[in-house]
C-alpha positions as CSV (number, residue, x, y, z in Angstrom):
1,M,-9.4,17.7,-26.8
2,I,-9.0,15.6,-30.0
3,R,-12.3,14.3,-31.2
4,S,-12.4,12.5,-34.5
5,A,-15.4,12.2,-36.7
6,L,-15.3,8.4,-36.3
7,L,-15.4,8.8,-32.5
8,L,-18.4,11.1,-32.6
9,A,-20.1,8.6,-34.9
10,L,-19.4,5.8,-32.4
11,L,-20.7,7.8,-29.5
12,A,-23.8,8.6,-31.4
13,T,-24.6,4.9,-31.7
14,A,-23.0,3.4,-28.6
15,P,-24.7,3.4,-25.2
16,L,-22.8,6.4,-24.0
17,T,-25.0,9.2,-25.4
18,H,-26.3,11.4,-22.7
19,A,-29.4,12.3,-24.5
20,A,-30.6,8.7,-24.8
21,K,-30.4,8.2,-21.1
22,A,-31.2,11.5,-19.7
23,A,-34.9,11.0,-20.4
24,A,-34.8,7.6,-18.7
25,A,-33.0,8.6,-15.5
26,P,-31.8,12.2,-15.5
27,D,-31.0,12.1,-11.8
28,L,-28.5,9.3,-12.4
29,S,-26.4,10.9,-15.1
30,T,-22.9,12.0,-14.4
31,V,-21.0,15.2,-15.0
32,S,-19.0,13.2,-17.5
33,E,-22.0,12.3,-19.6
34,R,-23.4,15.8,-19.5
35,S,-20.0,17.2,-20.7
36,G,-19.9,14.8,-23.6
37,F,-17.2,12.8,-21.7
38,Q,-14.8,15.7,-21.6
39,S,-14.9,16.2,-17.8
40,T,-15.3,14.1,-14.7
41,G,-17.0,15.1,-11.5
42,R,-15.6,15.7,-8.0
43,Y,-16.1,13.2,-5.2
44,D,-19.3,14.8,-3.9
45,E,-20.9,13.5,-7.1
46,V,-20.0,10.0,-6.1
47,V,-21.6,10.6,-2.7
48,T,-24.8,12.0,-4.4
49,L,-25.0,9.3,-7.0
50,C,-24.4,6.4,-4.5
51,A,-27.5,7.6,-2.5
52,A,-29.5,8.4,-5.7
53,F,-29.0,4.9,-7.1
54,A,-30.2,3.4,-3.9
55,K,-33.2,5.6,-3.8
56,A,-34.1,5.1,-7.5
57,Y,-33.7,1.3,-7.2
58,P,-34.4,0.4,-3.6
59,K,-34.9,-3.3,-4.4
60,E,-31.6,-3.6,-6.4
61,V,-29.1,-1.2,-4.8
62,R,-27.6,-0.3,-1.5
63,C,-25.1,2.4,-0.8
64,I,-22.6,1.5,1.9
65,E,-19.6,3.2,3.6
66,F,-16.8,0.7,4.2
67,G,-14.1,3.1,5.5
68,R,-12.9,6.6,6.0
69,T,-9.8,8.2,4.4
70,P,-7.0,10.0,6.3
71,E,-8.7,13.2,5.3
72,D,-12.0,11.9,6.7
73,R,-13.9,11.3,3.4
74,P,-16.3,8.4,3.2
75,M,-15.2,5.3,1.1
76,L,-18.3,4.2,-0.7
77,A,-19.5,1.1,-2.5
78,L,-22.7,0.3,-4.3
79,V,-24.0,-3.2,-3.6
80,A,-26.2,-4.1,-6.6
81,T,-28.1,-7.3,-7.1
82,R,-31.6,-8.5,-8.0
83,S,-31.3,-11.5,-5.7
84,G,-32.0,-9.6,-2.5
85,A,-28.6,-10.7,-1.1
86,F,-27.4,-7.4,0.3
87,T,-25.1,-8.9,3.0
88,P,-22.2,-11.2,2.7
89,Q,-24.1,-13.8,4.7
90,A,-27.0,-13.6,2.3
91,A,-24.8,-14.0,-0.7
92,V,-23.2,-17.1,0.8
93,K,-26.6,-18.6,1.7
94,K,-27.8,-18.1,-1.8
95,G,-24.5,-19.4,-3.3
96,L,-24.0,-16.2,-5.4
97,P,-20.7,-15.2,-6.8
98,V,-19.5,-11.7,-5.8
99,T,-17.9,-9.4,-8.4
100,L,-16.0,-6.4,-7.0
101,I,-15.3,-3.7,-9.6
102,Q,-13.0,-0.9,-8.5
103,G,-12.3,2.5,-10.1
104,G,-9.7,5.1,-9.2
105,I,-7.1,3.2,-7.3
106,H,-4.9,5.7,-9.2
107,A,-7.3,8.6,-9.1
108,G,-5.9,10.3,-12.2
109,E,-6.9,7.2,-14.1
110,I,-10.6,7.7,-13.5
111,D,-12.3,6.0,-16.5
112,G,-13.7,3.3,-14.2
113,K,-15.8,5.7,-12.1
114,D,-17.7,7.2,-15.0
115,A,-17.9,3.9,-17.0
116,G,-19.1,2.0,-13.9
117,F,-21.9,4.4,-13.1
118,L,-23.1,4.3,-16.7
119,A,-22.9,0.5,-17.0
120,L,-24.8,0.0,-13.7
121,R,-27.6,2.4,-14.7
122,E,-28.0,0.6,-18.1
123,I,-28.2,-2.8,-16.4
124,L,-30.8,-1.5,-13.9
125,E,-32.8,0.0,-16.8
126,G,-32.7,-3.4,-18.5
127,R,-30.8,-2.2,-21.5
128,L,-27.7,-4.3,-21.2
129,A,-26.7,-7.5,-19.3
130,T,-30.3,-7.8,-18.4
131,H,-30.0,-10.9,-16.1
132,S,-26.5,-10.4,-14.8
133,L,-27.6,-9.0,-11.4
134,D,-30.0,-12.0,-10.9
135,R,-27.0,-14.3,-10.7
136,Q,-24.4,-12.4,-8.8
137,V,-23.8,-9.5,-6.3
138,L,-21.9,-6.5,-7.7
139,L,-19.8,-4.4,-5.4
140,F,-18.9,-1.2,-7.3
141,V,-16.3,1.0,-5.7
142,P,-16.3,4.1,-7.9
143,V,-13.2,5.6,-6.4
144,F,-10.7,3.7,-4.2
145,N,-8.2,6.5,-3.7
146,V,-10.7,9.1,-2.6
147,D,-8.3,11.7,-1.1
148,G,-6.1,11.5,-4.3
149,H,-9.2,12.0,-6.3
150,E,-9.7,15.4,-4.6
151,R,-6.2,16.5,-5.4
152,F,-7.9,17.7,-8.5
153,Q,-6.5,19.8,-11.3
154,Q,-5.5,19.9,-15.0
155,W,-2.4,18.0,-16.2
156,N,-2.1,15.6,-13.2
157,R,-1.6,13.1,-16.0
158,P,0.4,14.9,-18.7
159,N,0.7,11.7,-20.7
160,Q,-3.0,11.2,-20.9
161,R,-5.8,12.6,-23.1
162,G,-8.6,13.7,-20.9
163,P,-10.6,14.4,-18.9
164,V,-9.9,18.1,-18.5
165,E,-9.2,17.8,-14.8
166,M,-8.5,14.7,-12.8
167,G,-7.2,13.4,-9.5
168,W,-3.7,12.3,-8.4
169,R,-2.0,9.0,-8.5
170,T,-1.3,8.5,-4.8
171,T,-3.2,9.0,-1.5
172,A,-3.0,12.0,0.8
173,Q,-0.3,10.1,2.7
174,N,1.5,9.5,-0.7
175,F,0.9,5.8,-0.8
176,N,0.5,4.1,-4.2
177,L,-2.4,1.8,-3.3
178,N,-1.5,-0.6,-6.1
179,R,1.7,-1.4,-4.2
180,D,0.0,-1.9,-0.9
181,Y,-2.1,-5.1,-1.1
182,V,0.2,-7.3,1.0
183,K,1.8,-4.8,3.4
184,A,-1.5,-2.9,3.7
185,D,0.0,0.2,5.3
186,S,-2.7,2.7,4.2
187,P,-6.0,3.1,5.9
188,E,-7.6,2.8,2.4
189,M,-6.2,-0.6,1.8
190,Q,-7.1,-1.7,5.3
191,A,-10.7,-0.7,4.6
192,M,-10.6,-2.5,1.2
193,L,-9.3,-5.7,2.7
194,A,-12.0,-5.6,5.3
195,L,-14.6,-5.3,2.5
196,V,-12.9,-8.2,0.6
197,N,-12.7,-10.4,3.8
198,A,-16.4,-9.8,4.4
199,W,-17.7,-10.4,0.9
200,D,-15.0,-12.7,-0.5
201,P,-15.4,-11.7,-4.2
202,L,-14.8,-14.4,-6.7
203,T,-13.6,-11.8,-9.2
204,Y,-11.8,-8.5,-8.5
205,V,-11.7,-6.0,-11.4
206,D,-9.2,-3.2,-11.2
207,L,-9.8,-0.4,-13.7
208,H,-6.7,1.7,-14.9
209,V,-5.3,3.8,-17.7
210,T,-1.9,2.7,-18.9
211,D,1.2,4.8,-19.4
212,G,3.5,4.5,-22.4
213,A,3.9,4.9,-26.1
214,K,1.6,5.8,-28.9
215,F,0.0,2.9,-30.9
216,Q,-3.4,1.8,-32.2
217,H,-4.4,-0.8,-29.6
218,D,-6.8,0.6,-27.1
219,V,-6.8,-1.7,-24.1
220,S,-5.1,-4.6,-22.4
221,I,-7.0,-7.2,-20.4
222,Q,-4.8,-9.2,-18.0
223,V,-6.1,-11.8,-15.6
224,E,-4.6,-14.0,-13.0
225,P,-4.4,-16.8,-12.3
226,V,-3.3,-17.6,-15.8
227,Y,0.4,-18.1,-15.2
228,S,0.5,-18.2,-11.4
229,A,-0.9,-19.7,-8.2
230,D,-3.1,-22.9,-8.3
231,P,-2.5,-24.6,-11.7
232,A,-6.0,-26.1,-12.0
233,F,-7.7,-22.8,-11.2
234,R,-5.8,-21.1,-14.0
235,K,-8.4,-22.6,-16.4
236,A,-11.0,-20.2,-14.9
237,G,-8.7,-17.2,-15.1
238,L,-7.9,-18.0,-18.8
239,A,-11.6,-18.4,-19.6
240,L,-12.4,-15.1,-18.1
241,R,-9.6,-13.3,-19.9
242,E,-10.4,-14.8,-23.3
243,N,-14.1,-14.4,-23.1
244,V,-13.8,-10.7,-22.1
245,I,-11.3,-10.1,-24.9
246,A,-13.7,-11.8,-27.4
247,D,-16.6,-9.7,-26.2
248,I,-15.0,-6.3,-26.5
249,T,-13.3,-7.2,-29.8
250,K,-16.7,-7.7,-31.2
251,Q,-17.5,-4.1,-30.1
252,G,-14.5,-2.7,-32.0
253,S,-11.7,-2.7,-29.5
254,T,-8.3,-4.1,-30.3
255,P,-7.3,-5.6,-26.9
256,Q,-4.1,-7.4,-26.0
257,S,-3.7,-9.9,-23.1
258,Y,-0.4,-8.4,-21.9
259,Y,0.7,-5.0,-20.5
260,M,1.7,-2.9,-23.5
261,S,4.9,-1.4,-22.2
262,F,8.0,-1.9,-24.3
263,A,10.7,-4.3,-23.0
264,K,13.1,-1.4,-23.4
265,T,11.8,2.1,-22.6
266,D,10.8,4.1,-25.7
267,D,12.0,1.4,-28.1
268,P,9.1,-0.2,-30.1
269,Q,11.4,-2.8,-31.7
270,S,12.2,-4.2,-28.2
271,G,8.7,-5.6,-28.2
272,F,6.8,-6.8,-25.1
273,V,7.2,-9.0,-22.1
274,D,4.2,-10.7,-20.4
275,G,4.5,-11.9,-16.8
276,V,3.1,-12.1,-13.3
277,S,2.9,-9.2,-11.0
278,D,4.2,-9.5,-7.4
279,P,1.5,-9.6,-4.7
280,R,1.8,-5.9,-3.9
281,F,-0.4,-5.5,-7.0
282,S,-4.0,-6.5,-7.3
283,T,-3.4,-9.1,-10.0
284,G,-0.6,-10.7,-8.0
285,Y,-2.5,-10.6,-4.7
286,F,-5.9,-12.2,-5.3
287,P,-4.7,-15.5,-6.9
288,L,-2.9,-16.1,-3.6
289,R,-6.5,-16.1,-2.1
290,N,-7.6,-18.5,-4.9
291,R,-9.7,-15.8,-6.5
292,M,-9.5,-14.1,-9.9
293,A,-8.2,-10.6,-10.5
294,M,-8.5,-8.7,-13.8
295,L,-6.5,-5.6,-14.7
296,V,-8.2,-3.4,-17.3
297,E,-5.7,-0.8,-18.8
298,T,-7.2,1.5,-21.4
299,H,-4.6,3.3,-23.5
300,S,-3.8,6.8,-22.2
301,W,-3.5,8.3,-25.7
302,K,-7.0,7.5,-26.6
303,D,-9.3,10.3,-25.7
304,Y,-11.6,10.2,-22.7
305,P,-14.9,9.4,-24.5
306,T,-13.2,6.4,-26.2
307,R,-11.6,5.2,-22.9
308,V,-14.8,5.4,-21.0
309,R,-16.6,3.5,-23.7
310,I,-14.0,0.7,-23.7
311,T,-14.0,0.5,-19.9
312,H,-17.8,0.4,-19.9
313,N,-17.8,-2.5,-22.4
314,S,-15.3,-4.4,-20.3
315,V,-17.4,-3.9,-17.2
316,I,-20.5,-5.2,-19.0
317,S,-18.6,-8.2,-20.3
318,V,-17.2,-9.2,-16.9
319,L,-20.7,-9.1,-15.4
320,E,-22.1,-11.2,-18.2
321,Q,-19.3,-13.7,-18.0
322,V,-19.7,-14.1,-14.2
323,A,-23.4,-14.4,-14.6
324,K,-22.9,-17.2,-17.2
325,N,-19.9,-19.0,-15.7
326,G,-19.9,-17.9,-12.0
327,K,-21.3,-21.1,-10.6
328,Q,-18.6,-23.3,-12.2
329,W,-15.9,-20.8,-11.3
330,Q,-17.1,-20.8,-7.7
331,I,-16.7,-24.6,-7.7
332,A,-13.2,-24.2,-9.1
333,A,-12.2,-21.6,-6.5
334,A,-13.5,-23.8,-3.7
335,A,-11.5,-26.7,-5.0
336,A,-8.4,-24.5,-5.1
337,D,-9.1,-23.6,-1.4
338,V,-9.1,-27.3,-0.6
339,R,-5.8,-27.9,-2.5
340,A,-4.2,-24.9,-0.8
341,A,-5.0,-26.3,2.6
342,R,-3.0,-29.4,1.6
343,L,0.2,-27.7,0.3
344,A,2.3,-28.8,3.3
345,G,5.6,-30.1,2.2
346,T,5.1,-29.4,-1.5
347,P,7.0,-26.9,-3.7
348,V,5.2,-23.5,-3.9
349,A,6.2,-20.8,-6.4
350,L,6.8,-17.4,-4.7
351,S,7.8,-15.5,-7.8
352,Y,7.8,-16.0,-11.6
353,K,10.0,-15.1,-14.5
354,T,9.5,-14.8,-18.2
355,L,11.8,-16.8,-20.4
356,D,13.8,-15.0,-23.1
357,K,12.1,-17.0,-25.9
358,P,10.6,-14.3,-28.1
359,K,8.1,-15.0,-30.8
360,M,7.4,-12.4,-33.5
361,V,3.9,-10.9,-33.5
362,D,2.2,-8.2,-35.5
363,F,1.3,-5.1,-33.4
364,N,-0.7,-2.1,-34.7
365,G,1.4,1.0,-34.2
366,Y,2.2,4.1,-36.1
367,E,5.1,5.3,-38.2
368,Y,7.9,6.7,-36.0
369,T,11.4,8.0,-36.0
370,R,14.1,7.6,-33.4
371,T,16.5,10.6,-33.3
372,P,18.7,12.1,-30.6
373,S,17.1,14.8,-28.5
374,D,18.8,18.2,-28.4
375,V,17.3,18.7,-24.9
376,S,18.0,15.5,-23.0
377,G,20.6,14.0,-25.4
378,I,18.9,10.6,-25.4
379,L,17.4,8.8,-28.3
380,M,13.8,9.8,-28.6
381,T,10.9,8.1,-30.4
382,R,8.4,10.4,-32.2
383,Y,5.2,9.0,-33.6
384,D,3.0,10.1,-36.6
385,E,-0.5,9.2,-35.6
386,S,-1.8,10.0,-39.1
387,K,0.1,7.0,-40.5
388,P,-0.9,3.6,-39.1
389,Q,1.8,1.0,-39.3
390,V,2.0,-2.7,-38.4
391,W,5.1,-3.4,-36.3
392,R,6.7,-6.9,-36.4
393,V,8.0,-7.2,-32.8
394,P,9.1,-9.8,-30.3
395,L,6.7,-11.0,-27.6
396,R,8.0,-13.0,-24.7
397,D,5.2,-14.7,-22.9
398,E,6.5,-18.1,-21.6
399,V,6.2,-17.6,-17.9
400,V,7.6,-20.1,-15.4
401,A,8.1,-20.4,-11.7
402,D,11.2,-18.6,-10.4
403,L,11.7,-18.9,-6.7
404,E,10.1,-22.1,-5.4
405,V,10.1,-23.1,-1.7
406,A,8.6,-26.2,-0.1
407,A,5.8,-25.3,2.3
408,P,6.4,-26.2,5.9
409,R,4.7,-29.3,7.0
410,A,2.9,-27.6,9.9
411,G,3.4,-23.9,9.7
412,Y,5.3,-20.9,11.0
413,I,6.0,-19.7,14.6
414,V,6.3,-16.0,15.3
415,P,8.0,-15.4,18.6
416,A,6.2,-13.2,21.1
417,A,8.5,-10.2,20.5
418,H,7.1,-9.8,17.0
419,A,3.7,-11.4,17.5
420,S,1.8,-8.1,17.8
421,M,3.1,-6.7,14.6
422,V,2.6,-9.9,12.6
423,A,-0.8,-10.6,14.1
424,A,-2.0,-7.2,13.0
425,K,-1.0,-7.9,9.4
426,L,-2.5,-11.4,9.4
427,N,-5.7,-10.0,10.7
428,L,-5.9,-7.6,7.8
429,H,-5.8,-10.5,5.4
430,G,-8.1,-12.8,7.3
431,I,-5.4,-15.4,7.9
432,V,-5.9,-17.9,10.7
433,Y,-3.4,-18.2,13.5
434,R,-3.4,-19.0,17.2
435,K,-1.5,-17.7,20.2
436,L,0.6,-20.2,22.2
437,G,-0.4,-20.3,25.9
438,K,2.8,-21.9,27.1
439,P,6.5,-21.9,26.2
440,L,8.2,-24.5,24.0
441,E,11.5,-25.8,25.2
442,R,14.0,-26.9,22.6
443,F,11.3,-27.3,20.0
444,S,12.1,-28.8,16.7
445,T,12.1,-25.9,14.1
446,E,13.7,-24.7,11.0
447,T,15.6,-21.4,11.1
448,F,16.7,-19.0,8.4
449,R,20.0,-17.3,8.9
450,A,21.0,-14.8,6.2
451,D,24.4,-15.4,4.6
452,K,24.0,-11.9,3.1
453,A,21.5,-9.1,3.9
454,S,21.2,-6.2,1.5
455,F,19.3,-3.1,2.4
456,G,17.6,-0.8,-0.1
457,T,19.6,2.4,-0.8
458,K,16.4,4.6,-0.8
459,S,12.9,4.6,0.6
460,F,10.2,2.8,-1.4
461,E,6.6,3.3,-0.3
462,S,7.9,4.6,3.1
463,H,10.0,1.4,3.7
464,Q,13.6,0.5,3.4
465,R,13.4,-2.8,1.7
466,L,15.6,-5.8,2.5
467,T,16.8,-8.8,0.4
468,V,18.4,-11.8,2.0
469,E,20.4,-14.8,0.8
470,G,20.4,-18.0,2.9
471,S,18.4,-21.2,3.6
472,W,16.3,-22.9,6.1
473,K,18.1,-25.4,8.4
474,S,16.8,-27.7,11.2
475,E,17.5,-26.3,14.7
476,A,16.0,-26.9,18.1
477,R,15.0,-23.6,19.7
478,S,13.1,-22.5,22.7
479,V,10.0,-20.3,22.1
480,G,8.4,-18.3,24.8
481,K,4.7,-18.0,25.8
482,G,2.7,-15.6,23.6
483,A,4.2,-16.7,20.3
484,L,1.9,-17.2,17.3
485,F,1.4,-20.4,15.3
486,V,0.3,-19.8,11.7
487,P,-0.8,-23.1,10.2
488,I,-0.1,-23.9,6.6
489,A,-3.3,-26.0,6.4
490,Q,-5.7,-23.2,5.5
491,P,-7.1,-21.9,2.2
492,K,-4.9,-18.8,2.2
493,A,-1.7,-20.9,2.5
494,R,-0.1,-19.3,-0.6
495,L,-0.7,-15.9,1.0
496,V,0.8,-17.1,4.3
497,M,3.9,-18.1,2.4
498,A,4.0,-14.9,0.4
499,M,4.1,-12.9,3.7
500,L,6.3,-15.1,5.9
501,E,8.8,-16.7,3.6
502,P,11.8,-14.3,3.9
503,Q,12.8,-14.4,0.2
504,A,9.3,-13.9,-1.2
505,P,9.3,-10.5,-3.1
506,D,6.6,-8.9,-0.9
507,S,7.2,-10.7,2.4
508,L,7.1,-8.8,5.6
509,L,10.9,-9.2,5.7
510,A,11.2,-7.8,2.2
511,W,9.3,-4.7,3.2
512,G,11.7,-4.0,6.0
513,M,9.6,-5.0,8.9
514,F,12.3,-7.1,10.5
515,N,15.3,-4.9,9.6
516,N,16.5,-4.8,13.3
517,A,17.3,-8.5,13.2
518,F,19.9,-7.8,10.5
519,E,21.6,-4.8,12.1
520,P,24.6,-5.5,14.5
521,K,23.9,-3.9,17.8
522,E,26.6,-5.1,20.2
523,Y,30.2,-4.9,19.4
524,M,33.7,-5.5,20.6
525,E,36.2,-2.7,20.8
526,E,39.2,-3.2,18.5
527,Y,41.8,-3.2,21.3
528,V,39.7,-6.0,23.0
529,A,39.3,-7.9,19.8
530,E,43.1,-7.8,19.3
531,D,43.6,-9.5,22.6
532,V,40.8,-12.0,22.0
533,A,42.4,-12.9,18.6
534,R,45.7,-13.7,20.2
535,E,44.2,-15.7,23.0
536,Q,42.1,-17.8,20.6
537,M,45.1,-18.5,18.3
538,A,47.3,-19.4,21.2
539,A,44.6,-21.8,22.5
540,D,43.8,-23.3,19.1
541,P,46.6,-23.8,16.6
542,A,44.1,-25.1,14.0
543,L,42.2,-21.8,14.2
544,A,45.4,-19.9,13.8
545,A,46.3,-21.8,10.7
546,E,42.8,-21.3,9.3
547,F,43.2,-17.5,9.9
548,R,46.5,-17.5,8.1
549,R,45.1,-19.4,5.1
550,R,42.3,-16.9,4.9
551,V,44.6,-14.0,4.9
552,E,46.8,-15.5,2.2
553,S,43.9,-16.7,-0.1
554,D,41.4,-13.9,0.2
555,P,42.7,-10.4,-0.7
556,A,39.6,-8.6,0.4
557,F,39.7,-10.3,3.8
558,A,43.4,-9.5,4.1
559,K,42.8,-5.8,3.4
560,S,39.9,-5.4,5.8
561,A,40.9,-4.9,9.5
562,H,37.2,-5.2,10.4
563,A,36.8,-8.6,8.7
564,R,40.0,-9.9,10.2
565,L,38.9,-9.0,13.8
566,E,35.4,-10.2,13.2
567,F,36.8,-13.6,12.3
568,F,37.7,-14.0,16.0
569,A,34.8,-12.0,17.4
570,R,32.3,-14.4,15.8
571,R,34.0,-17.2,17.9
572,H,33.7,-15.3,21.2
573,A,30.9,-15.9,23.7
574,S,29.8,-12.3,23.3
575,W,28.9,-12.7,19.7
576,D,25.2,-12.1,19.0
577,E,23.9,-15.5,17.8
578,R,20.7,-13.8,16.7
579,L,22.3,-11.4,14.2
580,N,21.0,-12.2,10.8
581,L,18.6,-14.8,12.2
582,Y,15.1,-14.2,10.7
583,P,12.8,-14.0,13.7
584,V,10.1,-16.3,12.2
585,L,10.5,-20.1,12.5
586,R,9.1,-22.9,10.4
587,T,8.0,-26.2,12.0
588,N,7.0,-29.6,10.7
589,V,5.1,-30.3,13.9
590,A,2.2,-28.3,15.2
591,P,2.8,-27.0,18.7
């Protein structure tokens, strides 16, 4: 483990030294502290510490289990406050903001667990952020991916310095939890969403360690909404981001507000691209609920003592900022809820893009060379960490809406055939809907028929993804009893659209949950289609002329026997009119 003299000096003066705290609360120290932040403990330490904190501070801390993992381990959270509000109802009654701080969603990136326990103990001891727990409720989840944490060994993160051993990126079922917020396949995410629905955190803090190149900067702090979701609520997100960056800068960090991954892999001169994550990620998801999300990404090539210190400082800063500004941010979030419930008929951004308008910035890197590799044959970058260097590189950070769709004036209708599946997903997110007790005959709706449907060529997070091209068009359709009506007039309207608009990047359709609707099931034998074609052309000379023009003007059509026969099959009564029809409807009138 690399440990510089400067780092040791910092640890000697910063609030990370085991000796300074062991005397105050030896039973609440961690394996990490006792090892000089070289190691991290196993999950049984989390179980022990959760109970120990509650026992040591019975008026300030509760230890709760909010779920079980597939391998039957408890998912634990510490509820910490000096307000006495140890239930969601009590927090609402007292008007307190809730801050949820989460470690170990990728369990190899485990800085948050050790930093969070340390920060909480120092707050309870009155050493830091002394009044922060008077003005908010903290939910601290030391490890989200518990089963992954226990897949424990050296080198699970080969591009990371420390700890000696660590957990694994994905769950026991091989889900990447930070791709699961919307589709919520994993039991862990389902448990987390239940916790979120109960407590409704104003701020959700997701603690990570970044991958990537070698440079001097030690952490990135990203917050949404800053570029996305409710425009007025972005002021709160920006304030949180800038205030935390200012706080940790004073403590010696060199944070950036964008993810420090090169625009082109392994090429420092390509610079950086800021942007908005899709809602499969934490920072893309929570703004759709009109709540703030922060992504803390310490730099993997800083050693573990340094990373824990920076994460610790970030946690303290967040809690201080929420204690100071939480009331006004709550008001801003409530106003965003009201505006969301009034989105009917207005354009809503479902995805975002970064414009290719680079500005040159100074970035603290190291001297490097780029030479061809005799192993892989590709151009490789090699850094000399003994030689700091300022890079002048492009940063693209002008983010605009990409796909925008007008919200339906009333909501969405999910036919009974798909109601059970969709209702289960809506329930996980706390989205309001109702079941129709009678059929709707020739009801005024909008339907989406795909002009083109493209299936993913490989599995992604256990799904075959689907992208469609097409548009909504007015159409009267009958809807049977048992269908769902999902109103747009609700605070989570943006999340409703993210799930049910077919072209949204993480919609249920995009995750392959309606693939059957885009697969042809019935067919016409070729010898039958040949007869049908001749019958149709004989009965309709205009159709025959249209077919001939198509053959003469479209070489691909002319060469495809299937396409030529389908031209006529589509006009036959046996053609499946539901093929490529998205089985969710929009309506401008509530049923």
